[in-house]
C-alpha positions as CSV (number, residue, x, y, z in Angstrom):
1,M,118.9,233.4,136.5
2,K,116.5,232.4,133.8
3,N,114.1,235.0,132.5
4,I,110.7,233.5,133.5
5,V,108.6,236.5,132.4
6,I,109.0,236.0,128.7
7,S,105.7,235.1,127.1
8,I,105.2,231.9,125.1
9,L,105.5,233.0,121.4
10,G,104.0,229.8,120.0
11,A,107.1,229.0,117.9
12,V,108.1,225.6,116.5
13,S,111.0,223.7,115.2
14,L,110.9,221.6,112.0
15,V,107.6,219.8,111.4
16,S,108.0,216.1,111.6
17,I,105.6,213.3,111.0
18,G,107.9,211.2,113.1
19,A,106.3,212.7,116.2
20,V,103.0,211.3,115.2
21,A,104.4,208.0,114.2
22,W,106.1,207.7,117.6
23,L,102.7,208.2,119.2
24,L,101.5,205.1,117.4
25,A,104.6,202.9,117.5
26,T,106.5,203.5,120.7
27,P,108.5,200.4,121.7
28,P,108.4,199.0,125.2
29,S,110.5,200.3,128.1
30,V,111.3,199.5,131.7
31,D,111.0,203.2,132.8
32,P,107.8,203.3,134.9
33,R,106.9,206.7,133.4
34,V,107.3,205.4,129.9
35,V,105.3,202.3,130.7
36,K,102.4,204.5,131.9
37,L,102.7,206.5,128.7
38,E,102.7,203.4,126.5
39,T,99.6,202.2,128.2
40,E,97.9,205.4,127.2
41,L,99.3,205.1,123.7
42,K,97.8,201.6,123.4
43,E,94.5,203.2,124.4
44,A,95.0,205.8,121.7
45,R,95.5,203.1,119.1
46,Q,92.3,201.4,120.2
47,S,90.5,204.8,119.9
48,I,91.8,205.3,116.4
49,A,90.3,202.0,115.4
50,K,87.0,202.9,117.0
51,L,87.0,206.3,115.4
52,K,87.7,204.9,112.0
53,A,84.9,202.3,112.3
54,E,82.5,205.0,113.4
55,L,83.4,207.3,110.5
56,V,83.1,204.5,108.0
57,R,79.7,203.6,109.4
58,K,78.5,207.2,109.1
59,A,79.9,207.4,105.5
60,S,77.9,204.2,104.5
61,P,74.5,204.7,102.9
62,P,71.5,203.4,104.9
63,A,70.0,200.1,103.8
64,P,66.8,200.3,101.7
65,L,63.6,199.7,103.5
66,A,61.9,198.0,100.5
67,I,62.9,196.3,97.3
68,M,62.9,198.8,94.5
69,P,62.1,198.2,90.8
70,K,65.1,197.3,88.7
71,A,65.2,200.7,86.9
72,A,64.9,202.6,90.1
73,E,67.5,200.4,91.8
74,T,69.9,201.0,89.0
75,E,69.4,204.8,89.2
76,A,69.8,204.7,92.9
77,S,73.0,202.7,92.7
78,A,74.5,205.2,90.3
79,S,73.9,208.1,92.6
80,A,74.6,206.3,95.9
81,P,77.9,207.3,97.6
82,D,80.7,204.8,97.4
83,A,81.4,203.7,101.0
84,T,84.9,202.6,100.2
85,A,85.7,205.9,98.5
86,Q,84.4,207.8,101.5
87,Q,86.4,205.9,104.1
88,P,88.3,208.6,106.0
89,S,92.1,208.7,105.9
90,L,94.1,208.4,109.1
91,R,95.1,212.0,108.5
92,E,91.5,213.1,108.7
93,M,90.9,211.1,111.9
94,L,94.0,212.5,113.5
95,A,92.5,216.0,112.9
96,T,89.3,215.3,114.8
97,P,88.9,217.2,118.1
98,S,88.8,214.1,120.3
99,M,92.0,212.6,118.7
100,R,93.8,215.9,118.8
101,A,93.0,216.2,122.5
102,M,94.3,212.7,123.1
103,M,97.5,213.4,121.1
104,E,98.1,216.6,123.0
105,Q,97.8,214.7,126.3
106,Q,100.4,212.1,125.1
107,Q,102.7,214.9,123.9
108,V,102.7,216.5,127.3
109,A,103.6,213.2,128.9
110,Q,106.4,212.6,126.3
111,I,107.9,216.0,127.1
112,E,107.8,215.3,130.8
113,V,109.7,212.0,130.3
114,G,112.0,213.0,127.4
115,Y,113.3,216.2,129.0
116,A,113.3,215.2,132.7
117,Q,117.1,214.8,132.8
118,L,117.7,218.0,131.0
119,F,115.5,219.9,133.5
120,E,117.7,218.5,136.2
121,Q,120.9,219.3,134.4
122,L,119.8,222.9,133.9
123,Q,119.0,223.2,137.6
124,L,115.7,224.8,137.0
125,T,113.5,226.1,139.8
126,P,110.0,224.6,139.8
127,E,108.6,227.8,138.3
128,E,111.3,227.8,135.5
129,K,110.7,224.1,134.8
130,E,106.9,224.7,134.4
131,H,107.6,227.6,132.1
132,F,110.1,225.7,130.0
133,K,107.6,222.8,129.7
134,S,104.9,225.2,128.6
135,L,107.2,226.4,125.8
136,L,108.0,222.9,124.7
137,V,104.3,221.9,124.8
138,A,103.4,225.0,122.8
139,R,106.0,224.1,120.2
140,Q,104.8,220.5,120.0
141,K,101.2,221.6,119.5
142,M,102.2,223.9,116.7
143,Q,104.3,221.1,115.1
144,T,101.2,218.9,115.1
145,E,99.0,221.6,113.6
146,L,101.4,222.4,110.8
147,G,102.1,218.8,110.3
148,L,98.5,217.9,109.8
149,Q,98.1,220.7,107.2
150,L,101.2,219.6,105.3
151,M,99.9,216.0,105.2
152,D,97.0,217.1,103.0
153,P,97.7,215.5,99.6
154,N,95.6,218.1,97.8
155,L,97.8,221.1,98.8
156,S,99.0,223.2,95.9
157,D,102.7,223.6,95.4
158,A,102.3,227.3,96.3
159,K,100.4,226.6,99.6
160,R,102.9,223.9,100.6
161,A,105.8,226.3,100.0
162,E,103.9,228.9,102.1
163,L,103.5,226.4,105.0
164,M,107.1,225.3,104.8
165,A,108.2,229.0,105.0
166,E,106.0,229.4,108.0
167,V,107.7,226.4,109.6
168,K,111.1,228.0,109.2
169,H,109.9,231.3,110.5
170,Q,108.3,229.7,113.6
171,S,111.4,227.6,114.1
172,S,113.6,230.7,114.3
173,V,111.2,232.4,116.6
174,Y,111.1,229.4,118.9
175,D,114.9,229.2,119.1
176,A,115.1,232.9,120.0
177,T,112.4,232.5,122.7
178,I,114.2,229.5,124.3
179,K,117.6,231.1,124.1
180,S,116.3,234.2,125.8
181,F,114.5,232.2,128.4
182,L,117.7,230.2,129.3
183,N,119.7,233.4,129.3
184,D,123.0,231.5,129.6
185,D,125.3,230.4,126.8
186,N,126.3,227.2,128.4
187,D,122.6,226.2,129.1
188,W,121.8,227.0,125.5
189,V,124.6,224.7,124.3
190,S,123.3,222.0,126.6
191,Y,119.8,222.4,125.4
192,K,120.8,222.3,121.7
193,S,122.9,219.2,122.3
194,W,119.9,217.6,124.0
195,E,117.6,218.5,121.2
196,N,120.0,217.0,118.6
197,T,120.2,213.7,120.4
198,Q,116.5,213.6,121.6
199,P,115.4,210.9,119.1
200,E,118.3,208.7,120.1
201,R,117.6,209.3,123.8
202,S,114.0,208.3,123.4
203,Q,114.9,205.1,121.6
204,Y,117.7,204.2,124.0
205,N,115.5,204.8,127.1
206,A,112.8,202.7,125.5
207,M,114.9,199.7,124.5
208,G,118.6,200.2,124.7
209,R,119.1,200.7,128.4
210,S,117.3,197.5,129.4
211,L,119.0,195.6,126.6
212,F,122.5,196.6,127.7
213,G,121.5,196.0,131.4
214,A,120.5,192.5,130.7
215,S,123.7,191.8,128.8
216,G,125.8,192.0,132.0
217,E,127.8,194.9,130.5
218,P,125.7,198.0,130.9
219,L,127.1,201.3,129.5
220,S,128.6,203.8,131.8
221,N,127.1,207.3,131.8
222,Q,130.1,208.5,129.6
223,Q,129.6,205.6,127.2
224,E,125.9,206.4,126.9
225,E,126.6,210.0,126.0
226,Q,129.3,209.0,123.5
227,L,126.9,206.5,121.8
228,L,124.0,208.9,121.7
229,K,126.2,211.6,120.2
230,L,127.7,209.2,117.7
231,M,124.2,208.0,116.6
232,S,123.0,211.6,116.3
233,D,126.1,212.7,114.3
234,V,125.6,209.9,111.8
235,R,121.9,210.7,111.4
236,L,122.6,214.4,110.9
237,S,125.6,214.0,108.7
238,P,125.5,215.6,105.2
239,S,125.9,212.2,103.6
240,S,122.7,210.9,105.3
241,V,119.6,210.9,103.2
242,G,117.6,212.1,106.2
243,G,114.1,211.3,107.2
244,L,111.0,210.8,105.2
245,N,110.1,214.5,105.4
246,D,113.5,215.5,103.9
247,Q,112.9,213.2,101.0
248,T,109.3,214.0,100.3
249,G,109.0,217.6,101.4
250,T,106.1,216.4,103.5
251,D,104.2,215.8,100.3
252,P,102.2,212.5,100.6
253,N,102.2,212.1,96.9
254,K,106.0,211.7,96.9
255,L,106.0,209.0,99.5
256,T,106.7,206.1,97.1
257,D,108.0,202.6,97.7
258,E,111.2,203.8,96.1
259,V,111.6,206.5,98.7
260,I,110.9,204.0,101.5
261,E,113.5,201.6,100.1
262,Q,116.1,204.4,100.0
263,Q,115.3,205.3,103.6
264,M,115.8,201.7,104.7
265,E,119.1,201.5,102.8
266,Q,120.2,204.7,104.5
267,L,119.3,203.2,107.9
268,A,121.3,200.1,107.1
269,S,124.3,202.3,106.1
270,N,124.0,204.4,109.3
271,K,123.9,201.1,111.3
272,R,127.2,200.0,109.8
273,I,128.9,203.3,110.4
274,I,127.7,203.4,114.1
275,Y,128.9,199.9,114.7
276,E,132.3,200.5,113.2
277,R,132.9,203.8,115.1
278,S,131.7,202.4,118.4
279,A,134.9,200.3,118.6
280,E,136.6,203.5,119.9
281,F,134.7,203.5,123.2
282,L,132.8,200.1,123.6
283,T,134.1,196.7,124.5
284,A,133.7,193.7,122.2
285,G,130.8,192.4,124.4
286,Q,129.1,195.8,124.4
287,R,129.4,196.0,120.6
288,Q,127.6,192.7,120.3
289,T,124.7,194.1,122.4
290,L,124.9,197.3,120.3
291,N,124.5,195.3,117.1
292,A,121.4,193.5,118.5
293,Y,120.0,196.9,119.6
294,L,120.6,198.4,116.1
295,D,118.8,195.4,114.6
296,Q,115.8,196.1,116.8
297,M,115.9,199.7,115.9
298,M,115.9,198.8,112.2
299,S,112.7,196.8,112.7
300,V,111.1,199.6,114.7
301,S,112.1,202.2,112.1
302,K,110.6,200.0,109.3
303,S,107.3,199.8,111.3
304,G,107.4,203.6,111.9
305,I,107.9,204.3,108.2
306,E,105.0,202.1,107.3
307,I,102.9,204.0,109.9
308,S,104.1,207.2,108.3
309,K,102.9,206.0,104.9
310,M,99.6,205.0,106.4
311,I,99.2,208.5,108.0
312,L,100.3,210.4,104.9
313,R,98.6,208.4,102.2
314,G,95.7,206.7,103.9
315,T,95.2,203.1,104.7
316,N,93.7,202.3,101.3
317,Q,96.7,203.4,99.3
């Protein structure tokens, strides 16, 4: 029996800007729940554009009511604020109360969709499911909060190190809380396995499942699990460069074109390894579909990296 009296400790796993990028660049899906979510994400993108336009408008100086003498005009121009310089970064817009509320709403929906099968697999009661969801939502909220702080390009090295230490601490507290809640070693192993493959599951549910279905050779449940584990193992392997946060330490000033190029090269290498190893459990026809799917994921990943760059460094950089 799960222990449902444990309080939410507000712990988190590793902070990742990928969660924010996913909010802004989720690919299409045939899952009705995800379709609904993506409609809301589209509205979020539109709200971002409106917020930015509004903040830029407020940052711009009002137009003069009368023509000033040359000398006065020159003096005023020297002291007038630079509208371009004052344009807010996307990071600042994501920190506004209205945008934060919208993001939290999307995160709750993502958890509902992304963990639905795990909830069923763990055979949770309705009360246990709600408590588990509340833990995951609390973790996601903290990830966003810490992520926004780490995205500040003006952080000192000492402050950044302090925040990263807090991330590790909160991560360990979160793991202890979930493990105690599950109160079962097998359930804990299932949960950790699900967590490790969560990015791959989200991507597969969004694009891969429909792609394989349309090919005439859909994957069996066993093949799906084998493919998801393979993709996760390759992503998490010691030889992998890792994500943008691993390469930049979440420091926007280190997000260079060279780092982005390295990341794309790593994704290409991962794609090759996945395709080669898939021969162990996929047919020739299924591997052709897999190759097309991996190509799509490369394109989506490139867009996600560009969005991460926009979020971390601002649209004017």
